[in-house]
C-alpha positions as CSV (number, residue, x, y, z in Angstrom):
1,X,-34.2,45.3,8.5
2,X,-32.6,42.5,10.4
3,X,-30.8,40.0,8.2
4,X,-30.0,36.3,8.7
5,X,-26.3,37.3,9.0
6,X,-27.4,39.8,11.9
7,X,-29.0,36.8,13.6
8,X,-26.2,34.3,12.8
9,X,-22.9,36.1,11.9
10,X,-21.1,33.1,10.5
11,X,-23.5,33.6,7.6
12,X,-21.9,37.0,7.0
13,X,-18.3,35.7,7.0
14,X,-16.5,35.7,3.7
15,X,-12.9,34.7,3.1
16,X,-11.1,35.6,-0.1
17,X,-7.6,34.1,-1.0
18,X,-6.6,34.2,-4.6
19,X,-9.1,32.1,-6.7
20,X,-10.8,30.9,-3.4
21,X,-13.9,32.3,-1.8
22,X,-15.4,30.8,1.2
23,X,-18.5,31.9,3.0
24,X,-21.0,30.8,5.6
25,X,-23.4,28.0,4.4
26,X,-26.7,29.7,3.8
27,X,-29.9,28.1,2.8
28,X,-29.4,29.4,-0.7
29,X,-26.1,27.4,-1.0
30,X,-27.3,24.3,0.5
31,X,-29.2,22.7,-2.4
32,X,-26.1,23.0,-4.6
33,X,-24.0,21.6,-1.8
34,X,-26.2,18.6,-1.4
35,X,-26.0,18.0,-5.0
36,X,-22.3,18.0,-4.9
37,X,-22.2,15.7,-2.0
38,X,-24.4,13.2,-3.9
39,X,-22.2,13.3,-6.9
40,X,-19.5,11.7,-4.8
41,X,-16.5,12.6,-2.4
42,X,-14.5,9.4,-2.4
43,X,-14.3,6.0,-4.1
44,X,-16.7,3.2,-3.0
45,X,-15.1,1.2,-0.2
46,X,-13.0,4.1,0.9
47,X,-14.0,6.0,4.1
48,X,-11.9,9.2,4.9
49,X,-14.3,10.5,7.7
50,X,-14.4,9.6,11.4
51,X,-18.3,9.2,11.1
52,X,-19.2,7.4,7.8
53,X,-21.9,9.9,6.8
54,X,-21.3,9.4,3.1
55,X,-22.5,5.8,3.3
56,X,-26.1,7.0,3.6
57,X,-28.4,6.0,0.7
58,X,-28.4,8.5,-1.9
59,X,-31.9,9.4,-1.2
60,X,-31.0,10.3,2.4
61,X,-27.5,11.8,1.7
62,X,-28.8,15.2,0.6
63,X,-31.3,15.5,3.5
64,X,-28.8,14.5,6.0
65,X,-26.3,17.0,4.7
66,X,-28.7,19.9,4.9
67,X,-29.9,18.7,8.4
68,X,-26.3,18.6,9.6
69,X,-25.7,22.3,8.7
70,X,-29.1,23.3,10.2
71,X,-28.2,21.4,13.4
72,X,-24.8,23.0,13.5
73,X,-26.4,26.5,13.4
74,X,-28.9,25.7,16.2
75,X,-26.3,24.3,18.5
76,X,-23.7,27.0,18.0
77,X,-22.6,28.5,21.3
78,X,-19.5,30.3,22.7
79,X,-18.8,26.9,24.6
80,X,-18.8,24.8,21.5
81,X,-19.1,25.7,17.9
82,X,-18.3,24.7,14.4
83,X,-17.6,27.1,11.6
84,X,-18.5,25.6,8.2
85,X,-17.6,27.5,5.2
86,X,-18.8,26.8,1.5
87,X,-15.8,26.8,-0.6
88,X,-15.8,28.3,-4.2
89,X,-12.9,28.1,-6.5
90,X,-13.0,30.3,-9.6
91,X,-16.7,30.7,-9.0
92,X,-17.6,27.0,-8.7
93,X,-18.8,25.5,-5.4
94,X,-16.3,22.7,-4.6
95,X,-16.7,21.6,-1.1
96,X,-16.7,22.5,2.7
97,X,-14.0,23.7,5.1
98,X,-14.7,23.4,8.7
99,X,-13.2,24.6,12.1
100,X,-14.6,22.8,15.1
101,X,-13.7,23.9,18.7
102,X,-14.9,23.7,22.4
103,X,-14.2,26.1,25.1
104,X,-12.3,28.3,22.5
105,X,-11.9,31.3,24.7
106,X,-9.8,29.2,27.1
107,X,-8.2,26.6,24.8
108,X,-7.5,29.0,21.7
109,X,-7.4,25.8,19.7
110,X,-9.7,24.1,17.2
111,X,-9.7,21.2,14.6
112,X,-9.9,21.5,10.8
113,X,-12.0,19.1,8.7
114,X,-13.1,19.4,5.1
115,X,-14.4,17.7,2.0
116,X,-14.1,18.3,-1.8
117,X,-16.4,17.0,-4.4
118,X,-14.5,14.2,-6.1
119,X,-14.4,16.0,-9.4
120,X,-12.5,18.8,-7.8
121,X,-9.8,16.8,-6.1
122,X,-6.1,16.7,-7.0
123,X,-6.0,20.3,-8.2
124,X,-4.4,21.9,-5.1
125,X,-7.6,23.3,-3.9
126,X,-7.5,21.4,-0.5
127,X,-4.3,23.1,0.3
128,X,-5.6,26.5,-0.5
129,X,-8.7,26.2,1.6
130,X,-6.9,24.7,4.5
131,X,-4.4,27.5,4.5
132,X,-7.2,30.1,4.4
133,X,-9.0,28.7,7.4
134,X,-5.8,28.4,9.4
135,X,-4.8,32.0,8.6
136,X,-8.2,33.1,9.7
137,X,-7.6,31.2,13.0
138,X,-4.1,32.4,13.7
139,X,-4.4,35.9,12.3
140,X,-7.8,36.9,13.1
141,X,-9.2,34.7,15.8
142,X,-6.3,34.6,18.2
143,X,-5.6,30.9,17.9
144,X,-2.6,29.4,19.5
145,X,-2.6,26.1,17.6
146,X,-4.8,24.1,15.2
147,X,-5.3,20.3,15.2
148,X,-6.3,17.9,12.4
149,X,-6.2,14.1,11.7
150,X,-6.5,11.7,8.9
151,X,-6.5,7.9,8.5
152,X,-3.4,6.4,7.3
153,X,-5.1,5.1,4.3
154,X,-5.9,8.7,3.2
155,X,-2.6,9.9,1.7
156,X,-4.1,12.9,0.0
157,X,-5.3,14.5,3.2
158,X,-2.0,13.7,4.9
159,X,-0.2,15.4,2.0
160,X,-2.2,18.5,2.4
161,X,-1.4,18.6,6.0
162,X,2.3,18.3,5.4
163,X,2.1,21.2,2.9
164,X,0.3,23.4,5.3
165,X,3.0,22.7,8.1
166,X,1.1,20.3,10.5
167,X,3.4,18.0,12.5
168,X,2.5,14.4,13.5
169,X,1.2,14.3,17.1
170,X,0.6,10.5,17.7
171,X,-1.6,7.8,16.4
172,X,-5.1,6.9,17.5
173,X,-6.8,3.5,17.2
174,X,-10.5,4.3,16.1
175,X,-13.5,2.5,15.2
176,X,-14.3,3.8,11.6
177,X,-17.2,1.5,10.6
178,X,-18.9,-1.3,12.3
179,X,-16.3,-3.8,13.5
180,X,-13.4,-1.9,11.6
181,X,-10.3,-0.7,13.3
182,X,-8.5,2.2,11.6
183,X,-5.2,4.0,12.6
184,X,-5.6,7.8,12.5
185,X,-2.7,10.1,12.4
186,X,-3.1,13.1,14.9
187,X,-1.6,16.4,13.5
188,X,-0.7,19.7,15.2
189,X,-0.1,23.1,13.6
190,X,1.4,26.2,15.3
191,X,2.1,29.7,14.2
192,X,5.8,28.7,13.9
193,X,5.2,25.7,11.7
194,X,2.3,27.1,9.5
195,X,3.4,27.4,5.7
196,X,1.1,30.2,4.4
197,X,1.6,29.9,0.7
198,X,1.3,32.8,-1.9
199,X,-2.2,34.1,-1.4
200,X,-3.2,36.8,1.2
201,X,-6.2,36.4,3.1
202,X,-9.0,39.0,3.2
203,X,-12.0,38.7,5.6
204,X,-15.4,40.3,5.4
205,X,-17.8,40.1,8.4
206,X,-15.0,39.6,10.9
207,X,-16.0,42.0,13.6
208,X,-19.6,40.5,14.1
209,X,-18.2,36.9,14.0
210,X,-15.6,37.7,16.8
211,X,-18.3,39.3,18.9
212,X,-20.5,36.2,18.3
213,X,-17.9,33.8,19.6
214,X,-17.0,36.0,22.6
215,X,-13.6,37.4,21.6
216,X,-14.9,41.0,21.6
217,X,-17.7,42.6,23.6
218,X,-20.8,43.9,22.0
219,X,-20.9,47.6,21.9
């Protein structure tokens, strides 16, 4: 019988690194993920994201979160795709790790982005999940570089990037919220600067995912 992972291989992808398990965001995971987002990601008044999606009214935030993941599946193509992985730490759902790219077969680069439920921050989990997705990119998806970015008033994200080995790659002046200018630090990670940490990454469902994004030919 055909499964959802057969139809959409990112749902069959599972990454394991020490206490961390990351897997595709299925509809079974979505309700708990939406609840996690509703419980809070950052303090009121702060905004770590390019698009201020967490400012949606609470009654809309869960629906918007689910719709985002449904839309990402529907719009996934070899020309432009986003891999969004639900992150479990010691069995608990704690957040999302993403890898977004365009024209990957040519550029061999993508941008990492993530969020953690506020109750799970400050425990080193952000570093573990970033290292895991970067190891996936470099070791299993033939990436040449990985980019990221963080606003200057988001020191925790910048600290994670330093631990993983990203290097500063210029500042951008961005509109963050209506009428608000914010400086964003662009970051660049290469194979040579990548700091891997102590946990070896294992990947299940890789062959189907590589074929799905065009790295390998279907047999």
